[in-house]
N, C-alpha and C positions, 0 to 999 in steps of 0.2 A: 611234355615240353614245358620248361620253366617260362615264366612270364617274360623276362628279358629276351630269351631266345625267340619266343612267340612274337614279341614286338619287332625284333630285328627281321624276322621272316616277313611280317606284314608290311613293314616299310620297304623291304626289297620288292615285294609284289606291287606295292604302290608305285615304285619307281620303274620297274622293269616288266610288269605284267604284260602278257601278250595280248590280252583282250581288255576292252572297257569294263566288261563284267568282273574280271579279276581285280582290277583297280578299284572299282566301285565297292566290291565286297571287302577288300582290304581296308578301305576308308571307313566302311561301316563298322567293321570289327575293331579298328583302332578307336573309333568313337565310343564303342561300348566299354573298351578297356579304360579309356580316359575318364569315364564317369564313375569308375569304381573307387579310385583314391588318388590323392595328389601326387604320391610317389610315382605312380605309373604315368601320370601326365608329364612329369619331368623326364622320365625314361623315354617316352615317345618323342618329346622335343629333342632330347639328346641324341636319339637315333636318327635324326634328320627328317622327320615326317612332315614338318610344317611346309617346307617349300613345295614338295610334290603335291601336297593337299591343295595348296593355292593354285598350282598349275592345273590340277584336276578341276578346281572351281572355275578356272577360266575356260578350259578347252574340252572338258569331258562331256559325256552325255548328260542328259538331264538327271538321270538317276545318280550318275557319278557326282554331279554337282550337288545334288541333295545330300548325298552321303558325306562328301567333303565338307560341306557347311555344317553338317551334324557333328563331325569329328572336331572341326575347328571351334565350334561353339562349346564343346565340353572340355577343351584344354585350359582356357584361362582360369575359371573357377575363382575369380576375384583375386588372382595373384598377378601383380603388375608385370613381373618379368615374363610370364607366359603370354600375357596379353600383348606386350611389346614385341615378343618374338613373332606373333601372328601378324600384327600390323606391319612390322618391318619387312616381313616377307611379301608384302604387297596385297594383303587379303581384302582391304577395304573396297577398292573399285569393283572387283568382281562380285563382292557381297551386295553392294548397292545395285549393280546390274541385275543380280539374281532377284533382289527384292522388287525390282521394277518389272522383270520379264520372265521370271521363273514359273515353274508349276506351283500349284497351291502348297504342296509340301515343301518345295524349295524356298518359297517365300517365308513359310513358318520357320525353317531352319536358319535362313539368313537373318530374320528378325531376332531369333534367339542368340545367334552369334554376335550380332551387333549389340544386343543387350548385355551380353557377357563382357564384351570389350569395353563398353561405356562405363561399367561400374568400377573399373580399376583405378583410374585417376583422372584429374581434370584435363591433363594434356591429351590423353587418349580420347576423352569425350570430345574435346575440341577437334581432334583429327577426324573422328567419326562424322561430326557435323560438317567439317570442311569437305569431306568426301561426297557430300550430297545425300546423306541418308535420311534427312528430315522429311522431304516431300513424300517419298514412297512409304515411310513409316505412317504418316498421317493418312495416306491412301489406304493402307492396310486397316487402319482403325475404321474406315468407312466400308471397305469392300472385302476385306479378307475373311478367311474362315474364323470360327470361334477361337481356335488356338492362335491364329495369326493376330487377331485383334488383341488378345491378352498379351502375347509376346511383344507386339508393337507398343502397347501401353507401358509395359515394363521397361522397354528400351527407352521410351520417351522419359519415363521417370528417372532412369539412370542418367540420361543426358542432362536433365534439369537439376540434378542434385548439386547443391552448392554453388550454383551459378545463376545470378539474376539475368545476365546477358543471354544465356542459352534458354532460360525459362521464357524470356520475352520473345525470342525467336520462335520457340515452339508455339506460343500463343498467336503470334503474327501469322505463322504458317497455317493456322486454322484448326489446331488440334483440340481446342477446348470444346467446340460444338460436338464433334463425334464422341469425345470422352463423356460428356454429359448425357448424350443420347444413349450410350452403352450403359450408363449408370441407371437409366430408366427402364432398360429392357428386363424381361423376365429372367433370362439366363444369368446364372451366377458365375459362369466360368470366366468371362471377360471382365466382370465387375471387380474381381480380385486385383487384376492388373490395373484397372482404371482407378481404384481407390489409392493404389500406390502412386500412380503417375500424378494424380491431382495433388496428393499430399506433398510430393517432391516439388511440384510447381509453386507451392505456397512457401512463405517464410522468408523470401529474399526481398520482397518489396510490398509495402502496405497498399500501394495503388494496385499492384497486380493481384494481391490477395482480395481486395475489394471487388475487382472485376470478376475473379473466379467465384467469389461468394454469391454475387448477384446472378450468376449463371447457374448455380448449383441447386438442384432440388434436395432438401434436407431429409425428406422421409426415406429415400432409398439408403442413405448413409446410416440412419437410425436402424433400418432393417438389417443392414450388414453388421452393425454392432451386436444385434441380437442373434443373427444366424450365420455369420461368416466364420471362416477359420480363425485361429488365433492370430496368424500373421495379418489377416485382413483387419481384424479388430485393432491391432496395433496401428495400422495405416490410417484407419478411420479416426481413431482417437487422436493421432498426431494432427490430422487434417482439421478436425474440429477445434483442437486447442489453438491452432494458428488462426483459424477463421474467427473464433470467438474473441480473440485479442484485438481484432481490428477496431471494434467500436461497441458502445453500449447497445445500440440497436441490434447489431448482429448477434451479440451475446444473448440478448433477450429472445431473439428468434430461435436460436439453438435450444435454449431452455424450453420454449413453447413447443418445439418440435417433438418433445418427449425424449431427448437424448440423455437426460440425467440418469434415469433409471437404468438403462442398459450399460451406461458407463460405470455406475456403481456396481452392477452385477459383474462386469469385467474386473473391477477393483477387488471384489470379494473372491472371485473364483478363478480368475485367469492365472496363467503362468507369470513368472516374475516380470518379464518385459512388458506384457500386456497390462499388468497391474500398474506399473510405473507410468505407462503412457496414458492410461485411463485417469490416473491422478493428475497428470499434467493437463489433460483435457478439461478436468473439472476446475482447475485453477482459474482460468479467465472467466468461467461461468460464476465463480464465487466473487469475482472482482467487481462486476458491473451491475449485478442484479440481486436485489434482496430476495426475489422469488427463487432465483437460482441457489442462493445460500440456504434458503429454507428447504428446498427440495433435496439438496445434497445431504443435509442432516436428516431429513425425514426418511430418505431411502436407506439410511443406515451406514453411511460412508465413514463416520468418525472412527470406529475401532480400527478400521483398516488403514486409514490415514495415519493414525497414531502408530500403528505397527510399522508402516513404512518410515515414519519419522525416527523410529528406534533403529531400524535395520538397513535403511537405504543408503545409497551413496551420498557423498556430501552435497552434490548437486540436487539430489532428490530431497534431502533434508531442508536445504535452503528454500526450495519451491514450496514444500509442505508447510514450512513456517509462515510463508506469505499467505497460503490458503487458510491456515488456522487464524491468522490475524484478520483476514477478510470475514471468515465465518463468525468470529467473535464480535465484530464491529456492530455496535448499536443494538445488541441483543443480549439481554440478561439470560434468557433461556438457553440460547446456543452456547454462551460463555460457560454457564454452569455445566452443560452437557460435555463440553470439551474437557473441562477440568475433571469431571467424573470419569471420563474415559482414560485418564492417566496421562494427559499430555504434558503436565508441568515438568516432570523429571526429564523427559527427552528434550524439551525446550530449554531447560536450564543447562543440560549437558551440551547442547548446541551453543548456547550463550557462553559457556565456559571454554569449550574445546574446539569450536568450529572455526571456519575461515572468518575473516572480518565481515564479509557479506552475510554469512550465516549468522554471525553473532548479532548484527543489527536487525536482521530479519526476525530472529528469535525475540529480540527486544521489542519489536513492533507487536508481535503476537502477545507477549506477556503484558505489554502496555494496554492493549485492548481488553485482555482478560481481567486486568486489575481495575480498570476504570469503573468507578461507581460502586465498587463492592468491597466492603470491609473484610468479608470472609475470604474472598479470593485473593485479596491483597495479602492477608495474613498467610494464606497457603503458599503464595509465591515467595514471600519472605522466608517461610519455613523450609521451602524447597531449595534455598541457597542461592537465590537470584541476586541478592544485593551486592555481594563481593564482585562477581564478574561484571555486573553493570558499572560499578565504580571503576573497575579496570578499564573498561571501554571509555568511560568518561575521561580517564587520564591519558589513555594511549591511542584511542581509536581515531579514525578519519572523522572529518567534521560531521558528515551525515550520520555516522554511527554514534558520535557523541550526542547528537540531537535526539536520536531515538532513545539512547540510554538515559539521558537526563529526563526526558518525558516520562519514561516508566518510573524512574525514581520519584518524580513529582507525584505521580498517581499513588505509588506505594506510601509515600510520606503523608498524603492527604487522608488515607484510610487506615493507616496502621502506625500507632505510636511506637511499637517495637521496631517497625521498619524504619521510621524516622531516626530512631536512636542508632540503629545499625548503619544507616547511611552516613551519619555524622562520624560514628566510630571508625568506619572503614576509610575515612579520609576524603569524603566527597566535597567538603566545603571549599578547599583551595581551588580545585579545577572548576567548580561552579563560579567562583568569584572571577577566575581568569576568563571563563566564557562570558561573564557579564561585562568584563572590561574589553575583551578583544574579539568577541564573536560577531557573527552577522546579526542582523535585526532579529531573525528567527531564533538564533541561538540565545541572544539576550532575553528574548521573550520567554523561552523555556527556562533559562537559568533563574530568572526572577520568580517564575512560577514555582520552581522547586524550593527556592529559598523561602518563599511565602508559606509553603506547606510545612517546611521544616521549622519555621518560626511559630507555628500554631501553638505547640507547647512552649510556654515562655522560657523554660529552662534552657532552650536552645539559643536564645537571643544573645547571651554573652559570647558564645562560640561564633555566631554569625558576625558580630561586631569585631571580634578578635581576628577573624579571617580577612578583614579589610573590605567588607561589603558596603559600608556606608557611602563612600564617595561614588563608586560605580552605580549604586542605586539612585543617587541624586542625579547623576548624568543621564540615566535612563529616563528620568522625568522630563528631560529636555529633548532627547534625541531618539527615544524608543518608539515602538509602535503603540497604538492606542491601548492594546491589551497589556503590553509591558508596562506602560505608565500606570495603569490601574493596579497591576500587581506590585510595582515598586511602591506606590502610595500605600498599599495594604501593609507591606513589610515595614515601612517607615512608621506607619500609624501604630503598629504593634510595638515597635521599639520605643516610640515616644511615650506610649501608655505605660510601658514597663519601668522606665528609668529616666529620671530628670537629667542625668548626666548625658545620656544618649540623645535626649532632646536637644541639649546644647550642641552636641557634636553634629547633629543633623543640620542645625541652623548654620554652624560654622562651615559645613561642607557646601553651603550655598543653595539649600533646598527652597528657601522662601520664594525667590523670584519665579522659578519654574512651577512651584505649587500655585502661586497667584495667577500665572499665565494659564494653567489648567482651569482655574476658576473662571477665567474670562471667556472660555469657549462659548460660542453662541447658543448652542442647544444644551439641554441638561443631559450630560453623559455620566456614566459610572466613574470615569476618570475625574470629572469635575467634582462629583460628590465625594470621591475618595480624597481628593485634595483638601476639601473643606474639613473632612474628619482629621487629617493629619494636622492641619493648622489649629484645629480645636485642641488637640492634645499638646501641641507645642506651646500654645498659649497658657495652658493650665499651670497655675502657681508660679508664673514668671512674668513679672512686670516688664523686664527687659525684652523678652521674646515677644510679648504682646505688643509692645511699642514698635518693634521691628516689623511685625506682621501688618500693623496699621500703616507704617511708613511705606511698605511694599505695595500698598494699594488694594488690599484684600476686601475692604469694607463694602464698596458698591456691589461687587459680585456676590458676596455673602448675603446681602439684603435681597438682591434679585432672586437668589436661590430660595430665599425664605418665603417669597410672596406666593399667594395662592395660584397665580397664573401659571406657575411651573407645572401644576397638577402632578407633582411627584412628592408624595408624602415623605418618602425616605430622604429626599434632598432637603425638604423643609426642616425635618427633624435634625439633620446633620448641621445645617446652617444655624439653627437655634442653639445647638450644643456649642458650636464655635463662637458665636456671638456672646453667649453667656460667659465663657472663659475670658474673652477679650474685655468684657465690661467690668470684670471683677476688680474692685479696689482702685478704679480710675474714673474720677468724675469726668475728665476730659473725654476719654473714649466712650463712656456711657452717654454723654450728651451727643457726641457725634453719631452714635448708633441710633439714638432716639430721633435725631434730626434727619437721619437718612431714610426714615420711613419704616423702621423696623417694628414700631410699637403695635400698630394695628394687626399685621400678620401674626405677631407673637400672641396677642390676645385671642385672635381667632383660633390659633392652634391650641391655646389653653382651654378653649371652650369646646372645640370640635375634634381634637386629635385623639389618637390612640393613647394609651397610658404612658408609653415612652415619650410620645410627642408632648403630652401635657407636662411631663416631668422636665423635659429640656426647656420648654417655653417658660415654665414657672421659674426655673433656675436663672434664665436670662433676665426675666423681669425683676426678680429679686435682686440680682447683681446690680442692675441699673438703679433700682429704687433705694438700695442701701447706701449709695454714695452721696445723696443729697435729698432734702425734703422736697425741693422743687421737682426733682425727677420722680419721686414717689407719687406726688400729686398728679403729674402728667401720665404716669402709668395707670393710676386709678381712673383718671378722666378718660383714658383710651378704652376702658371697659374691664380692667382687671379687678377682681374682688379685693376689697381692702383687707379681708382676713388673710390674704396670701402674704401680707407683709407684717402681721403682728408678731412680736418677738416670741410669744408663747405658742404660736400656731405650729402644729405638728404637720408632718407630711400628709397624714391622713386627712386632717382638717382642710389642708389646702386642696387636696383632691376633691373633697366634698364640695368646697366652695366653687371649684372649677366646674364640677358637674352641675351645680345649681345654676351657675351662669350660663352654661351650655343649654340647659333646659329652657331657661328664659329666652335665650336668643332664638332657639329653634321654634319656640311657640310663636314668636313674632314674625317668622319668615315662612313664606310659602314656596320658596325656591327649592330646587333639588338638593338633596342631602349630599354633603361631601363625604366620601368614604375614605377612611385612613387605611392604608395598606401597610402592614408590618413586613418590611422587606429586610431580610438578614443581609448585613453588609459584608462581613468578612467570614471566611475567606471567599474570594471570588471563584466561582466554578469555571474551569477552563480546560479544554483538552486540545491535543495536537493530533 
């Protein structure tokens, strides 16, 4: 007999059978046929089997009810139309009654049918809950057979899927405690459903996730990762990924539970879905814990992560880019390992061809890999990253632009070829636009990039031509502390390179904000950077020197010079600026001397580093050169007379300074002042 004819016969027996046994047997055989393939499920429904099965579920013998529930449970198979046919026929009330009052086998079959109906769509899940299925399902978790416990857990997991409201109801009904108890038991049958149920309860609410995490024992989950089926490993990996994302503390607890190794084993050996879920579980473990990052790399995850980065879906690639960014953070060794495993090409491919989210996440990974390494920066440039980064800088969303600009800044700071490519690819105009119109963070990053591009002075004309001067001056007034430092660095480089640009910087209104930076209460890098810019602006320009004096820079420069600042770099920079201001002006030289600068300059001449001595000597010479009276005052303050003889060479001046320093130190028993040679530019900064 053909299957359609057989189905027609069985449905006829189901409707018109003379005995309960005949109807029960027909229901059982229809259930067996329904489980073989979807086409036969449709044929059974089309033949009119659903309504008589529901009638049997209501009024049949216990065996008939068991078999009817068995058949109805095998019809939906995750197909919405079939599930709707069962629910619309009125199956839910008798299924819930059977779950409450049936035989052990009847309860198992009822739980299975409810689980099948609940996985079809949100509306059907709500109807299942509305029919009162939740309390008896929780009861089965506590009191049912092993199979009933597993099926009830699966049903609860299906009901929880995609709904915070239903997840909360399940927790309120008291399901969490028996689920956790089952997780602790020796039997593995129910644990498989339990892992699925708890995984589905998580992910909709951080508060709910925290409650679940606090109730969960981690060790049984780690054991399931090692010993469970592939499907269970997927559920556990998903559960751990959600729980680890709650907080740093919980992420660290998961790392300490020993979960990293079995997750990496699944990543290495599991089927495709398991590998993906294991990678997703490792992501939050890489986010919060350096111990977790170290373990992920130590256990050998990198080659498999890179493989998924090459072959996975776009969502997978985006997540893996974030993980590689995390693994590379603040670790030279891990960054080198990531590059050696071949991550650069797929990251650049994602940067070039991915979604906007994928592109900026790839940029974040490349930025962390580039940071602090000339070799990796060159490798990233050679891998073709510059052009797509500049495209993002021009066309991306604001967050994406921020990441792209940061990476370009890192590359420019470590690779001269990279800096040239960045400029040649057209980055200057969007950087200047970011400097003018961006957020505080964006301006900070833009000025950072311009500062690194400006390190080779041949880039300076291009930066000026792009219109950067005025917005750089504006940043001195309204930018963040870091942005002000970086802007001062760029302006200092420009002023040092070209007298015409110095004039343009002054014309752009830089003097007042630079002097305001000088007036900050404590010695900051911004303050010292401002002093350096003023020093270069004063060089070889009577007019600019007079303007700087008029703007009120002198008192702050002298304060910066004095020993009380205990910042040798600040003192040296102040001496450099004062020396340039004093040059060729008796009036300014007298004001500098009268402001109390002589003694700290002489002290620097005697005690400072070679650079400090040179700047102090230049400042003292500039003052002494304008009048005999000032020369005598400088000598009286303790400067060696040989410093000012016309024929004295720089070497003779250094010898004289050393002799004076030896004399002074012989006279004093106080602690020695140590000069620290601090490199000023460029300022190291990362985002």
